[in-house]
C-alpha positions in Angstrom: 11.4 81.4 125.4 9.9 78.4 125.6 11.5 77.5 129.5 10.0 80.5 130.5 6.3 79.2 129.3 5.8 76.4 132.3 5.3 79.3 134.2 1.8 80.4 132.6 -1.7 79.0 131.8 -2.9 77.8 128.4 -6.3 78.7 129.2 -5.8 82.6 130.3 -6.6 81.6 133.6 -4.4 82.5 136.8 -2.9 85.7 138.1 -1.5 88.8 136.8 2.2 89.8 137.4 -0.1 92.6 140.1 -1.8 90.2 141.4 1.6 87.4 141.8 3.1 90.2 143.5 0.4 91.0 146.2 0.5 87.4 147.0 3.6 87.1 147.4 3.6 89.6 149.8 1.2 88.1 152.2 3.1 84.8 152.1 6.0 87.2 153.1 3.8 88.1 156.0 2.6 84.8 156.6 6.5 83.3 156.7 7.5 86.6 159.3 4.2 85.5 161.5 5.2 81.6 161.5 9.1 82.6 161.8 8.2 85.0 164.8 6.1 82.4 166.4 8.7 79.8 166.7 11.2 82.3 167.3 9.4 83.4 170.6 8.1 79.4 171.7 9.7 77.7 175.0 9.8 74.2 176.1 9.3 75.7 179.7 7.2 77.9 181.8 8.9 80.4 183.6 7.9 82.4 187.2 8.9 84.9 189.3 8.5 84.6 193.5 8.6 87.3 195.8 10.9 86.5 198.9 8.3 85.8 201.6 6.2 85.8 199.0 3.3 83.0 198.8 1.9 82.7 195.0 4.3 82.7 192.0 3.6 85.2 189.1 3.7 83.5 185.4 6.4 84.9 183.6 6.2 83.2 180.4 4.1 79.4 179.8 5.9 77.1 177.8 4.5 75.6 174.9 1.8 72.4 175.3 2.5 69.0 173.6 -0.3 70.1 170.9 2.1 73.0 170.2 5.3 71.2 170.4 3.5 68.8 168.0 2.3 71.8 166.1 5.8 72.7 165.1 5.7 70.1 162.1 3.2 71.5 160.5 4.5 74.8 160.6 7.7 74.6 159.1 5.4 72.6 156.6 3.4 75.5 156.1 6.1 77.7 156.2 8.2 76.5 153.0 5.2 75.8 151.0 4.9 79.4 151.7 8.9 80.3 150.5 7.8 77.8 147.7 5.0 79.7 146.5 6.9 83.4 147.0 10.0 81.2 144.9 7.1 80.6 142.4 5.3 83.3 141.6 8.7 85.9 142.1 10.1 83.4 139.2 7.2 84.0 136.9 7.4 87.3 137.0 11.0 87.8 136.2 10.0 85.0 133.3 7.2 87.6 132.2 9.8 90.2 132.6 12.4 88.1 130.3 9.9 87.4 127.6 8.9 91.2 127.0 13.2 92.0 126.9 13.2 89.4 124.8 10.2 90.5 122.5 11.3 94.5 123.0 15.1 93.5 121.9 14.5 91.7 118.8 16.7 93.9 116.1 15.4 94.5 112.0 17.9 91.8 111.4 16.2 89.6 113.6 12.8 89.9 113.1 13.9 89.5 109.1 15.8 86.5 109.5 13.0 85.0 111.6 10.4 86.1 108.6 12.7 84.8 105.6 13.1 88.6 104.7 16.1 89.4 102.8 17.8 92.4 104.7 19.1 94.8 102.0 22.0 96.9 102.5 21.8 100.8 102.3 23.5 101.4 98.6 26.1 103.4 98.5 27.0 105.6 95.6 28.6 103.5 92.6 32.3 104.2 91.3 33.1 108.0 89.2 35.1 107.7 86.5 38.7 109.4 87.3 41.4 110.8 85.2 43.0 108.0 85.2 40.5 105.6 84.2 39.3 107.7 81.5 42.9 107.6 79.3 43.4 104.2 80.5 40.1 103.6 78.2 41.5 105.6 75.3 43.6 104.0 72.1 47.6 104.2 72.0 47.9 107.0 69.8 45.4 109.2 71.8 47.3 108.5 75.1 50.3 109.3 73.3 49.3 112.4 71.9 48.3 113.7 75.4 51.3 112.9 76.9 53.8 114.3 73.7 50.8 117.6 74.4 51.4 117.8 78.2 55.2 117.2 77.4 55.2 120.1 74.9 53.7 122.1 76.4 55.7 122.3 79.7 58.6 122.2 77.6 58.0 125.3 75.9 56.0 127.1 78.4 59.1 126.6 80.7 61.8 128.0 78.0 59.7 131.4 76.9 58.3 132.2 80.6 59.8 134.7 82.6 62.9 133.0 84.0 63.1 130.3 81.1 65.8 129.7 79.3 64.8 131.1 76.2 63.1 134.1 77.4 66.4 134.6 79.6 68.8 134.8 76.6 66.5 136.8 74.7 66.1 139.7 77.5 69.9 139.4 77.6 70.6 140.3 73.6 67.6 142.8 74.2 69.7 144.7 77.0 73.2 144.1 75.1 72.1 145.6 72.7 71.0 149.1 74.6 74.6 148.9 76.0 76.8 147.3 74.3 80.0 148.6 75.7 81.5 147.7 79.6 83.9 149.0 81.6 86.1 148.0 83.9 89.4 149.1 85.7 91.2 152.6 85.3 94.3 153.8 83.4 96.4 152.0 81.4 94.6 148.8 82.8 90.7 149.4 81.6 89.2 147.2 79.7 86.5 147.5 77.1 84.1 144.9 76.8 81.9 145.3 73.4 79.0 143.3 72.7 78.3 142.0 69.0 75.1 140.3 68.2 75.6 137.3 66.4 72.3 136.7 65.3 69.9 139.0 64.1 67.0 140.3 66.7 64.3 139.9 64.2 65.4 136.4 64.1 65.5 135.8 67.8 62.2 137.4 67.8 60.5 135.0 65.2 61.8 132.0 67.2 60.4 133.7 70.2 56.8 134.2 69.0 57.3 130.7 66.8 57.8 129.3 70.7 55.0 131.4 71.7 52.3 129.8 69.0 53.2 126.5 69.4 52.7 126.6 73.4 49.8 128.4 72.7 48.6 125.1 69.9 49.9 122.8 72.7 48.5 124.0 75.8 45.0 124.3 73.7 45.2 120.7 72.4 46.1 119.4 75.8 43.2 121.7 77.0 40.8 120.1 74.7 41.9 116.4 75.3 41.9 117.7 79.3 37.8 119.2 79.4 36.5 115.9 77.2 38.4 113.9 80.3 36.5 116.1 82.4 33.1 116.2 80.5 33.0 112.4 80.5 33.9 112.2 84.5 31.0 114.5 84.7 28.5 112.6 82.8 29.9 110.0 84.8 28.8 111.5 88.2 25.4 112.3 87.3 24.6 108.9 86.0 26.2 107.3 89.7 24.4 110.2 91.7 21.0 109.6 90.0 21.3 105.9 90.1 22.1 106.0 93.7 19.2 108.6 94.0 17.0 106.2 92.8 18.3 103.3 94.7 18.5 105.0 98.1 14.8 106.0 97.7 13.5 102.4 96.9 15.7 101.1 100.0 14.4 103.8 102.0 11.0 103.0 101.6 11.2 99.5 101.7 13.2 99.9 105.2 10.2 102.3 106.5 7.5 99.8 105.6 10.0 97.0 107.4 10.6 99.1 110.7 7.1 100.0 110.7 5.9 95.7 110.4 8.7 95.1 112.9 7.6 97.7 115.2 3.8 96.3 114.8 5.0 92.8 115.6 7.1 93.7 118.8 3.9 95.5 120.0 1.7 93.1 119.4 3.7 90.4 121.2 4.5 92.3 124.1 0.4 92.5 124.8 0.3 88.8 123.8 3.0 88.6 127.0 1.5 91.0 128.7 -2.0 88.9 128.9 -0.2 85.8 130.1 -1.5 83.8 133.0 0.4 82.9 136.0 -0.5 79.2 137.1 -0.2 77.7 139.8 0.9 74.1 140.3 -1.0 71.8 141.7 1.2 71.1 144.6 1.2 75.1 145.8 -2.9 75.4 145.5 -3.4 74.9 148.8 -1.0 77.2 150.1 -2.1 79.6 147.7 -5.6 79.6 148.5 -4.6 79.9 152.2 -2.4 83.0 151.7 -5.0 84.7 149.0 -7.8 83.8 152.2 -5.3 86.4 154.3 -6.4 89.0 152.0 -10.0 88.8 152.3 -10.2 89.0 156.4 
């Protein structure tokens, strides 16, 4: 930024970008006129005479001494006009760079330049997990949970359809209804007889005791899981409440900072747009000459 300020006046006097561009265009026309005059200059005259004619006709008149001497002045004016254009064009570019730099200032850049701590957007805090919940319990409670989980799974597998005890109970009931099986024919006929070794009431008693124990184990397990779920829900509510407050505060602060940032950019652009391009002393004479062309 500092290197670009060399193009601008400190007293508010000078050219706007529009005026500077207009002067540069006038200088360009001057250059074109000078270059054309140099290109068309010849150091000899050309005449043509018809055969049998008496008076020659002048086609081109060569430059005289004064015009040749004037080449030095023309070339210096040419160089000065080009220098003026270069200065004005660079000044216009400098102003554009300054505006681009101002509008390109990010919120982070603005905060850093003003010593403001730019806080990151809050994140939802950690929520209690099932593993963390049981990890926080005593050895006896954790052991009880694992024991109930194992007991419920073991008893449930045994008494549910397809389970070991459920299958042998079902098999006994089947054999009680059909205590004999016959295989073969004639003298080779085999008769299988199935005789219960345990009273059916005993089997039913064991089966329903196992069902009761399963329900009690499952109920105990569900109660512990419910407490775990309740703790997780409480953790979730607390984390979200804290997050809602944090994000609300952060949003309000961020909106205020963004408004200040936008205001800073607008003010900066306005100040830069108001900068006037100064003309160096060495280019003042050619500037005045070029300026006068637009007033003719």
